[in-house]
C-alpha positions, 0 to 999 in steps of 0.5 A, spaced: 423 313 157 420 320 160 421 323 153 417 318 150 411 318 156 410 326 154 409 325 146 402 328 144 400 326 138 401 332 134 408 331 136 409 324 133 404 327 127 410 333 125 415 326 126 411 324 121 410 330 116 419 331 117 419 322 115 415 323 108 419 329 107 425 325 108 423 320 104 421 325 098 428 328 098 431 321 099 428 317 094 430 315 086 424 313 085 418 316 083 413 312 086 417 312 092 417 321 092 410 320 090 408 315 096 412 320 101 408 326 098 402 322 101 406 321 107 407 328 109 399 330 108 398 325 112 402 328 117 400 335 117 392 333 117 394 329 123 398 335 126 392 340 124 386 335 127 389 334 133 393 341 135 387 344 138 384 338 140 379 338 146 378 332 150 371 334 153 369 338 146 362 334 144 360 333 137 357 339 134 349 338 133 344 341 136 342 339 143 349 340 146 351 346 149 355 351 144 359 352 149 362 344 149 361 344 143 367 342 139 369 347 132 367 344 126 371 350 121 378 345 122 374 339 121 371 342 114 378 344 112 381 338 114 376 334 110 377 338 103 385 338 105 384 330 105 380 331 098 385 336 095 390 330 097 388 324 094 387 329 088 394 330 088 396 323 088 391 321 082 395 326 078 401 325 080 401 318 079 398 319 072 403 323 070 408 319 073 404 314 068 404 318 062 413 320 064 414 312 064 411 310 058 415 315 053 421 315 057 422 308 059 424 309 066 421 310 074 429 313 077 429 321 077 436 320 075 436 317 069 430 320 067 434 327 068 439 324 064 434 322 058 430 330 058 437 333 057 439 330 051 
């Protein structure tokens, strides 16, 4: 039980990332692969937000002393990463809809066989 008590949020975020990576590599369904990529994105964003987290840091607002303020740059970068991740997932789903309509399948193996013909 001592191992579980030593886990931090950043460690769990790495686990979530690799869980999504496993899902992306092992799924035959295109939709499940897209969902796994979204899980990887969540794991990466959580890791970068928690890697340099300081519990005593205050929000970067004017009346707070500069030494105690949290760095706003990682937060801004992660907001940008969230927007990009949502856009990538939306584009993947749009491409999936087009492929499913044209080839009539949501299975990677069947799609590859139909593309080779």
